[in-house]
All heavy atoms as an XYZ file, in Angstrom:
682
protein
N       0.833     -1.212     -0.033
C      -0.008     -0.026      0.025
C       0.827      1.247      0.014
O       0.544      2.182     -0.701
C      -0.896     -0.055      1.190
C      -1.963      1.038      1.140
S      -3.089      0.773     -0.175
C      -4.312      1.862      0.221
N       1.965      1.216      0.786
C       2.796      2.380      0.828
C       3.488      2.649     -0.525
O       3.623      3.786     -0.983
C       3.911      2.184      1.867
N       3.760      1.539     -1.297
C       4.296      1.666     -2.627
C       3.362      2.358     -3.537
O       3.824      3.277     -4.302
C       4.659      0.266     -3.156
C       5.095      0.305     -4.633
C       6.318      0.757     -4.993
C       4.228     -0.082     -5.615
C       6.754      0.717     -6.286
C       4.623     -0.025     -6.921
C       5.879      0.392     -7.245
N       2.071      1.978     -3.498
C       1.082      2.694     -4.328
C       0.955      4.153     -3.985
O       0.802      5.024     -4.890
C      -0.269      2.013     -4.187
C      -0.373      0.674     -4.775
C      -1.807      0.052     -4.508
C      -0.152      0.666     -6.271
N       1.013      4.488     -2.698
C       0.909      5.862     -2.295
C       2.110      6.714     -2.802
O       1.979      7.774     -3.241
C       0.765      6.098     -0.784
C      -0.576      5.610     -0.325
O      -1.562      5.621     -1.024
N      -0.637      5.129      0.938
N       3.311      6.126     -2.704
C       4.542      6.782     -3.207
C       4.463      6.982     -4.763
O       4.844      7.915     -5.304
C       5.795      5.971     -2.823
C       6.116      6.104     -1.387
C       7.512      5.629     -1.134
N       7.762      4.279     -1.615
C       7.681      3.175     -0.842
N       7.529      3.206      0.412
N       7.911      1.978     -1.370
N       3.940      5.852     -5.426
C       3.806      5.946     -6.844
C       2.908      7.096     -7.275
O       3.137      7.798     -8.175
C       3.324      4.594     -7.432
O       4.277      3.586     -7.046
C       3.261      4.659     -8.967
N       1.705      7.078     -6.638
C       0.746      8.170     -6.983
C       1.274      9.554     -6.725
O       1.125     10.443     -7.451
C      -0.541      7.978     -6.100
C      -1.367      6.846     -6.534
C      -2.639      6.720     -5.792
N      -3.315      5.501     -6.046
C      -3.845      4.669     -5.204
N      -3.785      4.955     -3.929
N      -4.399      3.553     -5.556
N       1.999      9.663     -5.537
C       2.608     11.020     -5.263
C       3.649     11.350     -6.304
O       3.778     12.509     -6.710
C       3.255     10.942     -3.902
N       4.458     10.348     -6.734
C       5.421     10.620     -7.786
C       4.814     11.045     -9.052
O       5.283     11.963     -9.715
C       6.341      9.400     -7.924
N       3.731     10.397     -9.439
C       3.020     10.720    -10.704
C       2.489     12.133    -10.665
O       2.711     12.910    -11.590
C       1.896      9.726    -10.966
C       2.451      8.384    -11.311
C       0.947     10.272    -12.104
C       1.466      7.255    -11.450
N       1.941     12.528     -9.545
C       1.373     13.843     -9.387
C       2.495     14.915     -9.404
O       2.439     15.914    -10.085
C       0.558     14.032     -8.140
C       0.169     15.433     -7.826
C      -0.763     13.125     -8.287
N       3.591     14.611     -8.647
C       4.721     15.523     -8.686
C       5.334     15.701    -10.003
O       5.622     16.837    -10.411
C       5.770     15.040     -7.654
N       5.586     14.611    -10.696
C       6.171     14.711    -12.078
C       5.249     15.456    -13.028
O       5.649     16.256    -13.846
C       6.588     13.312    -12.575
C       7.069     13.402    -13.994
C       7.689     12.743    -11.714
N       3.941     15.161    -12.919
C       3.024     15.799    -13.781
C       2.941     17.265    -13.580
O       2.780     18.087    -14.450
C       1.605     15.159    -13.783
O       1.037     15.402    -12.475
N       3.086     17.706    -12.262
C       3.109     19.157    -11.959
C       4.303     19.821    -12.561
O       4.225     20.918    -13.104
C       2.995     19.376    -10.446
C       1.622     19.057     -9.857
C       1.785     19.146     -8.384
C       0.588     19.932    -10.437
N       5.425     19.146    -12.472
C       6.652     19.673    -13.049
C       6.531     19.769    -14.549
O       6.879     20.750    -15.160
C       7.901     18.825    -12.533
C       9.139     19.251    -13.317
C       8.136     18.996    -11.125
N       6.043     18.666    -15.134
C       5.917     18.553    -16.583
C       4.888     19.573    -17.144
O       4.986     19.939    -18.282
C       5.627     17.172    -16.998
N       3.952     19.995    -16.282
C       2.940     20.838    -16.741
C       3.407     22.219    -17.104
O       2.765     22.952    -17.830
C       1.814     20.898    -15.682
N       4.538     22.567    -16.569
C       5.113     23.896    -16.987
C       4.662     24.965    -16.015
O       4.648     24.844    -14.847
N       4.296     26.106    -16.574
C       4.068     27.295    -15.800
C       2.786     27.361    -14.988
O       2.478     28.392    -14.426
C       4.103     28.461    -16.831
C       3.559     27.789    -18.078
C       4.151     26.405    -18.026
N       1.984     26.279    -14.905
C       0.765     26.343    -14.107
C       1.199     26.500    -12.644
O       2.239     26.116    -12.209
C       0.017     25.027    -14.204
C      -0.575     24.898    -15.605
C      -1.518     23.663    -15.565
N      -1.752     23.275    -16.921
C      -1.392     22.089    -17.471
N      -0.828     21.270    -16.712
N      -1.633     21.902    -18.684
N       0.249     27.075    -11.940
C       0.552     27.199    -10.420
C       0.295     25.865     -9.728
O      -0.447     25.050    -10.263
C      -0.338     28.296     -9.826
O      -1.646     27.922     -9.940
C      -0.152     29.601    -10.530
N       0.827     25.639     -8.556
C       0.596     24.427     -7.843
C      -0.832     24.318     -7.366
O      -1.212     23.197     -6.988
C       1.619     24.335     -6.687
C       3.081     24.127     -7.078
C       3.961     24.126     -5.834
C       3.246     22.853     -7.872
N      -1.568     25.412     -7.339
C      -2.939     25.339     -6.839
C      -3.791     24.633     -7.864
O      -4.928     24.143     -7.473
C      -3.452     26.734     -6.555
N      -3.428     24.646     -9.101
C      -4.231     23.917    -10.143
C      -3.939     22.421    -10.151
O      -2.762     22.046    -10.187
C      -3.909     24.557    -11.486
C      -4.391     26.054    -11.601
C      -3.966     26.601    -12.939
O      -2.896     26.327    -13.402
N      -4.828     27.362    -13.514
N      -4.898     21.626    -10.200
C      -4.647     20.156    -10.411
C      -4.100     19.869    -11.750
O      -4.332     20.635    -12.735
C      -6.041     19.547    -10.176
C      -7.066     20.617    -10.601
C      -6.398     21.918    -10.192
N      -3.367     18.784    -11.856
C      -2.846     18.379    -13.155
C      -3.993     18.004    -14.104
O      -4.982     17.532    -13.709
C      -1.992     17.179    -12.874
C      -2.440     16.707    -11.623
C      -3.019     17.813    -10.808
N      -3.754     18.370    -15.388
C      -4.759     17.943    -16.347
C      -4.720     16.499    -16.632
O      -3.626     15.897    -16.459
C      -4.515     18.750    -17.646
C      -4.618     20.312    -17.561
C      -4.348     20.910    -18.914
C      -6.077     20.669    -17.173
N      -5.784     15.876    -17.087
C      -5.881     14.445    -17.361
C      -4.739     14.006    -18.294
O      -4.080     12.998    -18.114
C      -7.217     14.106    -17.972
C      -7.384     12.631    -18.214
C      -8.756     12.317    -18.759
O      -9.657     13.227    -18.677
O      -8.932     11.268    -19.316
N      -4.509     14.823    -19.418
C      -3.491     14.441    -20.360
C      -2.068     14.479    -19.777
O      -1.170     13.707    -20.108
C      -3.470     15.352    -21.537
C      -4.688     14.982    -22.494
O      -5.263     13.867    -22.315
O      -4.994     15.780    -23.356
N      -1.803     15.345    -18.854
C      -0.520     15.383    -18.102
C      -0.317     14.117    -17.385
O       0.804     13.548    -17.421
C      -0.462     16.591    -17.100
C      -0.498     18.002    -17.761
O      -0.049     18.070    -18.946
O      -1.010     18.908    -17.148
N      -1.290     13.704    -16.593
C      -1.211     12.442    -15.837
C      -0.988     11.226    -16.729
O      -0.195     10.367    -16.500
C      -2.414     12.267    -14.902
C      -2.382     10.920    -14.212
C      -2.490     13.410    -13.943
N      -1.717     11.181    -17.909
C      -1.603     10.104    -18.844
C      -0.166     10.077    -19.377
O       0.389      8.992    -19.586
C      -2.641     10.238    -19.907
C      -4.003      9.900    -19.557
C      -4.971     10.117    -20.719
C      -6.416      9.895    -20.311
N      -7.363     10.081    -21.472
N       0.345     11.177    -19.728
C       1.734     11.266    -20.331
C       2.809     10.731    -19.339
O       3.647      9.931    -19.688
C       2.052     12.698    -20.740
N       2.655     11.117    -18.070
C       3.583     10.671    -17.083
C       3.355      9.187    -16.797
O       4.285      8.401    -16.521
C       3.528     11.496    -15.759
C       4.283     10.991    -14.630
C       3.858     12.908    -16.090
N       2.120      8.732    -16.870
C       1.849      7.307    -16.691
C       2.555      6.442    -17.695
O       3.073      5.369    -17.433
C       0.301      7.059    -16.740
C      -0.083      5.518    -16.725
C      -0.091      4.852    -15.550
C      -0.284      4.910    -17.887
C      -0.407      3.532    -15.480
C      -0.645      3.549    -17.870
C      -0.646      2.849    -16.603
N       2.485      6.909    -18.945
C       3.214      6.120    -19.994
C       4.658      5.990    -19.668
O       5.283      4.943    -19.901
C       2.962      6.781    -21.400
C       1.579      6.727    -21.940
C       1.437      7.577    -23.193
C       1.211      5.280    -22.233
N       5.307      7.091    -19.240
C       6.725      6.968    -18.824
C       6.927      6.049    -17.707
O       7.775      5.171    -17.724
C       7.203      8.371    -18.442
C       8.467      8.400    -17.642
C       9.718      7.886    -18.186
C       8.478      8.787    -16.369
C      10.747      7.827    -17.452
C       9.623      8.759    -15.612
C      10.831      8.243    -16.140
N       6.082      6.109    -16.658
C       6.203      5.250    -15.532
C       5.932      3.794    -15.873
O       6.571      2.856    -15.382
C       5.353      5.671    -14.413
C       5.973      6.866    -13.600
O       7.113      6.883    -13.380
N       5.106      7.812    -13.234
N       5.006      3.561    -16.733
C       4.665      2.206    -17.239
C       5.901      1.508    -17.861
O       6.160      0.299    -17.607
C       3.460      2.266    -18.194
C       3.062      0.912    -18.658
C       2.255      0.114    -17.828
C       3.393      0.402    -19.913
C       1.801     -1.167    -18.258
C       2.911     -0.844    -20.317
C       2.225     -1.622    -19.460
N       6.646      2.316    -18.603
C       7.872      1.802    -19.282
C       8.870      1.229    -18.215
O       9.650      0.344    -18.540
C       8.482      2.817    -20.079
N       8.883      1.765    -17.014
C       9.772      1.315    -15.998
C       9.482     -0.129    -15.456
O      10.366     -0.840    -15.014
C       9.743      2.188    -14.853
C      10.244      3.596    -15.064
C      10.284      4.335    -13.754
C       9.992      5.798    -13.852
N       9.981      6.417    -12.566
N       8.272     -0.576    -15.636
C       7.835     -1.866    -15.093
C       7.760     -2.940    -16.104
O       7.244     -4.046    -15.879
C       6.454     -1.718    -14.335
C       6.612     -0.771    -13.232
C       6.175      0.538    -13.294
C       7.210     -1.135    -12.077
C       6.367      1.415    -12.199
C       7.357     -0.281    -10.996
C       6.875      0.995    -11.035
O       7.021      1.896    -10.081
N       8.249     -2.702    -17.361
C       8.237     -3.704    -18.390
C       9.586     -4.345    -18.459
O      10.660     -3.656    -18.388
C       7.866     -3.059    -19.770
C       7.988     -4.021    -20.867
C       6.458     -2.519    -19.688
N       9.710     -5.667    -18.680
C      10.953     -6.347    -18.901
C      11.239     -6.253    -20.392
O      10.689     -7.055    -21.166
C      10.960     -7.848    -18.486
C      10.802     -7.966    -17.005
O      11.420     -7.087    -16.229
O      10.207     -8.923    -16.428
N      12.010     -5.259    -20.756
C      12.351     -5.019    -22.180
C      13.441     -6.014    -22.658
O      14.358     -6.252    -21.960
C      12.788     -3.595    -22.414
C      11.794     -2.569    -22.052
C      11.751     -1.837    -20.858
C      10.635     -2.164    -22.802
N      10.627     -1.034    -20.885
C       9.951     -1.178    -22.033
C      10.180     -2.544    -24.079
C       8.799     -0.614    -22.523
C       9.040     -1.974    -24.512
C       8.336     -1.026    -23.776
N      13.203     -6.552    -23.874
C      14.292     -7.461    -24.444
C      15.511     -6.622    -24.784
O      15.472     -5.406    -24.967
C      13.634     -7.937    -25.692
C      12.561     -6.968    -26.106
C      12.107     -6.375    -24.787
N      16.647     -7.302    -24.783
C      17.869     -6.591    -25.207
C      17.758     -6.232    -26.606
O      17.143     -6.902    -27.464
C      19.069     -7.479    -24.995
C      19.322     -7.857    -23.518
N      19.765     -6.930    -22.604
C      19.009     -8.981    -22.783
C      19.813     -7.546    -21.418
N      19.384     -8.689    -21.523
N      18.382     -5.098    -26.982
C      18.383     -4.570    -28.313
C      19.204     -5.515    -29.265
O      20.196     -6.047    -28.739
C      18.955     -3.195    -28.463
N      18.725     -5.769    -30.423
C      19.487     -6.619    -31.401
C      20.809     -6.001    -31.689
O      20.940     -4.781    -31.609
C      18.638     -6.829    -32.648
N      21.738     -6.832    -32.099
C      23.112     -6.351    -32.437
C      22.949     -5.330    -33.540
O      22.443     -5.553    -34.652
C      23.950     -7.508    -32.897
C      25.456     -7.157    -33.174
C      26.221     -7.271    -31.928
O      25.805     -7.833    -30.943
N      27.419     -6.720    -32.002
N      23.427     -4.082    -33.311
C      23.388     -3.042    -34.238
C      22.004     -2.349    -34.371
O      21.855     -1.461    -35.110
N      21.038     -2.842    -33.603
C      19.710     -2.219    -33.640
C      19.626     -1.048    -32.695
O      20.490     -0.769    -31.864
N      18.543     -0.367    -32.707
C      18.276      0.746    -31.874
C      17.847      0.278    -30.502
O      17.017     -0.602    -30.345
C      17.237      1.626    -32.457
O      16.818      2.691    -31.509
N      18.476      0.854    -29.443
C      18.052      0.487    -28.066
C      17.069      1.450    -27.524
O      16.720      1.316    -26.364
C      19.333      0.459    -27.209
N      16.591      2.332    -28.338
C      15.616      3.347    -27.945
C      14.234      2.731    -27.760
O      13.802      1.943    -28.562
C      15.493      4.461    -28.941
O      16.764      5.088    -29.086
C      14.520      5.521    -28.527
N      13.591      3.008    -26.647
C      12.197      2.541    -26.407
C      11.282      3.739    -26.943
O      11.386      4.824    -26.555
C      11.894      2.396    -24.874
C      12.795      1.315    -24.345
C      10.391      2.107    -24.637
C      12.740      1.189    -22.835
N      10.485      3.339    -27.900
C       9.672      4.395    -28.577
C       8.183      4.226    -28.007
O       7.579      3.126    -28.067
C       9.650      4.154    -30.054
C      10.969      4.494    -30.648
C      10.966      4.396    -32.108
N      10.939      2.996    -32.580
C      12.011      2.158    -32.707
N      13.161      2.609    -32.590
N      11.811      0.930    -33.155
N       7.675      5.320    -27.634
C       6.207      5.362    -27.136
C       5.529      5.982    -28.316
O       5.759      7.183    -28.695
C       6.059      6.220    -25.817
C       6.814      5.555    -24.677
C       4.569      6.359    -25.503
C       6.828      6.391    -23.422
N       4.604      5.225    -28.937
C       3.886      5.700    -30.145
C       2.571      6.303    -29.693
O       1.736      5.686    -28.948
C       3.676      4.549    -31.047
S       5.207      3.813    -31.648
N       2.336      7.527    -30.228
C       1.064      8.276    -29.866
C       0.387      8.535    -31.152
O       0.983      8.951    -32.172
C       1.503      9.633    -29.182
C       0.265     10.418    -28.902
C       2.284      9.390    -27.918
N      -0.924      8.272    -31.244
C      -1.669      8.527    -32.487
C      -1.612     10.031    -32.828
O      -1.188     10.846    -31.947
C      -3.109      8.148    -32.106
C      -3.111      7.396    -30.857
C      -1.769      7.672    -30.184
N      -2.124     10.333    -33.949
C      -2.026     11.711    -34.458
C      -2.747     12.692    -33.533
O      -3.941     13.064    -33.814
C      -2.608     11.782    -35.871
N      -2.126     13.057    -32.457
C      -2.700     13.970    -31.471
C      -1.519     14.845    -31.029
O      -0.843     14.583    -30.054
C      -3.306     13.225    -30.326
C      -3.919     14.135    -29.292
O      -3.616     15.361    -29.204
N      -4.830     13.641    -28.467
N      -1.219     15.922    -31.771
C      -0.001     16.679    -31.562
C       0.055     17.332    -30.133
O       1.151     17.236    -29.532
C       0.097     17.823    -32.616
C       0.442     17.350    -33.944
C       1.739     16.602    -34.008
O       2.751     16.999    -33.357
O       1.865     15.587    -34.744
N      -1.008     17.812    -29.500
C      -0.865     18.257    -28.133
C      -0.396     17.303    -27.137
O       0.423     17.500    -26.289
C      -2.230     18.855    -27.843
C      -2.847     19.163    -29.149
C      -2.347     18.104    -30.098
N      -1.077     16.044    -27.259
C      -0.673     14.977    -26.405
C       0.740     14.464    -26.649
O       1.484     14.175    -25.686
C      -1.715     13.859    -26.415
C      -1.453     12.742    -25.458
C      -1.505     13.002    -24.025
C      -1.115     11.480    -25.857
C      -1.281     12.022    -23.122
C      -0.884     10.499    -24.889
C      -0.899     10.743    -23.558
N       1.112     14.363    -27.924
C       2.440     13.976    -28.231
C       3.484     14.867    -27.666
O       4.484     14.409    -27.083
C       2.557     13.937    -29.788
C       3.968     13.590    -30.292
C       4.419     12.157    -29.871
C       4.028     13.664    -31.828
N       3.196     16.183    -27.677
C       4.140     17.153    -27.025
C       4.255     16.926    -25.552
O       5.356     16.988    -24.951
C       3.638     18.636    -27.338
N       3.167     16.538    -24.869
C       3.228     16.298    -23.403
C       4.008     15.002    -23.154
O       4.828     15.028    -22.213
C       1.825     16.101    -22.852
C       0.978     17.367    -22.705
C      -0.429     17.026    -22.300
C       1.610     18.324    -21.704
N       3.886     14.007    -23.951
C       4.642     12.805    -23.781
C       6.030     12.979    -24.022
O       6.964     12.530    -23.261
C       4.049     11.592    -24.601
C       4.918     10.303    -24.506
C       2.563     11.281    -24.299
N       6.382     13.749    -25.035
C       7.789     14.081    -25.355
C       8.481     14.780    -24.255
O       9.570     14.557    -23.861
C       7.890     14.908    -26.595
C       7.730     14.007    -27.898
C       7.991     14.931    -29.149
N       7.974     14.002    -30.318
C       7.572     14.322    -31.519
N       7.271     15.625    -31.751
N       7.633     13.467    -32.520
N       7.668     15.673    -23.621
C       8.185     16.478    -22.492
C       8.406     15.539    -21.278
O       9.369     15.657    -20.560
C       7.218     17.584    -22.136
C       7.690     18.459    -21.048
C       6.773     19.656    -20.795
O       5.555     19.581    -21.166
N       7.253     20.648    -20.132
N       7.511     14.584    -21.062
C       7.580     13.687    -19.908
C       8.764     12.718    -20.075
O       9.396     12.366    -19.055
C       6.332     12.908    -19.780
N       9.129     12.323    -21.332
C      10.235     11.311    -21.460
C      11.554     11.973    -21.859
O      12.534     11.265    -22.026
C       9.829     10.208    -22.495
C       8.581      9.479    -22.025
C       9.693     10.817    -23.906
N      11.606     13.322    -22.073
C      12.815     13.971    -22.401
C      13.938     13.684    -21.445
O      13.852     13.802    -20.186
C      12.528     15.471    -22.442
C      13.763     16.249    -22.935
C      13.429     17.718    -23.015
O      12.337     18.239    -22.642
N      14.410     18.552    -23.522
N      15.036     13.186    -21.966
C      16.213     12.856    -21.179
C      16.047     11.764    -20.234
O      16.877     11.576    -19.341
C      16.763     14.078    -20.559
C      17.142     15.204    -21.490
O      17.674     14.943    -22.584
O      16.899     16.407    -21.127
N      15.003     10.932    -20.348
C      14.759      9.775    -19.453
C      15.360      8.566    -20.036
O      15.342      8.358    -21.220
C      13.249      9.647    -19.234
C      12.633     10.777    -18.492
C      13.077     10.976    -17.017
O      13.706     10.063    -16.454
O      12.818     12.057    -16.530
N      15.821      7.684    -19.151
C      16.383      6.365    -19.487
C      15.750      5.340    -18.677
O      15.637      5.469    -17.470
C      17.900      6.416    -19.347
C      18.509      5.047    -19.675
C      18.591      7.492    -20.166
N      15.380      4.211    -19.246
C      14.778      3.069    -18.556
C      15.649      1.824    -18.899
O      15.864      1.475    -20.013
C      13.311      2.796    -19.007
C      12.801      1.525    -18.407
C      12.453      3.954    -18.587
N      16.264      1.218    -17.831
C      17.176      0.102    -17.972
C      18.234      0.353    -19.008
O      18.503     -0.498    -19.837
C      16.348     -1.138    -18.315
C      15.389     -1.581    -17.224
O      15.674     -1.313    -16.039
N      14.408     -2.306    -17.515
N      18.789      1.522    -18.962
C      19.909      1.903    -19.859
C      19.440      2.262    -21.295
O      20.259      2.447    -22.127
N      18.147      2.319    -21.521
C      17.677      2.617    -22.859
C      16.908      3.957    -22.808
O      16.034      4.175    -22.032
C      16.726      1.480    -23.287
C      17.366      0.123    -23.412
C      16.438     -0.940    -23.677
N      15.997     -0.928    -25.062
C      15.237     -1.808    -25.639
N      14.805     -2.879    -24.951
N      14.893     -1.707    -26.902
N      17.251      4.868    -23.715
C      16.565      6.127    -23.840
C      15.215      5.946    -24.311
O      14.792      5.054    -25.015
C      17.443      6.965    -24.781
C      18.114      5.943    -25.579
C      18.303      4.753    -24.731
N      14.294      6.895    -23.921
C      12.898      6.925    -24.302
C      12.675      8.024    -25.304
O      13.301      9.075    -25.208
C      11.965      7.128    -23.133
C      11.831      5.952    -22.213
C      12.015      6.283    -20.824
C      10.468      5.321    -22.475
N      11.794      7.799    -26.238
C      11.347      8.878    -27.172
C       9.843      8.626    -27.452
O       9.329      7.497    -27.339
C      12.197      8.837    -28.428
O      11.892      9.988    -29.232
C      11.933      7.593    -29.227
N       9.200      9.698    -27.862
C       7.803      9.659    -28.198
C       7.664     10.041    -29.654
O       8.257     11.001    -30.172
C       6.954     10.634    -27.323
N       6.900      9.210    -30.429
C       6.709      9.458    -31.891
C       5.283      9.201    -32.210
O       4.537      8.698    -31.418
C       7.545      8.472    -32.691
C       7.185      6.992    -32.473
C       9.051      8.663    -32.522
C       7.840      6.007    -33.393
N       4.850      9.629    -33.375
C       3.505      9.359    -33.886
C       3.540      8.669    -35.252
O       4.564      8.382    -35.769
C       2.640     10.579    -33.921
C       3.051     11.576    -35.032
O       4.083     11.485    -35.607
N       2.254     12.648    -35.104
């Protein structure tokens, strides 16, 4: 239970930071929370090793929704999961 509380707190904290210039009094928008969830979800997957000479980048694919894609890109910017960088594409 404590793990879930810490995870929820971390998601909210990261989403507030990723939200940019909003004040802390405003709750995070649903899309902010979803973007950070995708990043956190990647941490709990057992990713296969990259093929020899292949890309080790973990790609989060977002359908043609430019505003949400921008939020996901901001959430995964400079993030690494199990030694593999993350990127968001559509």
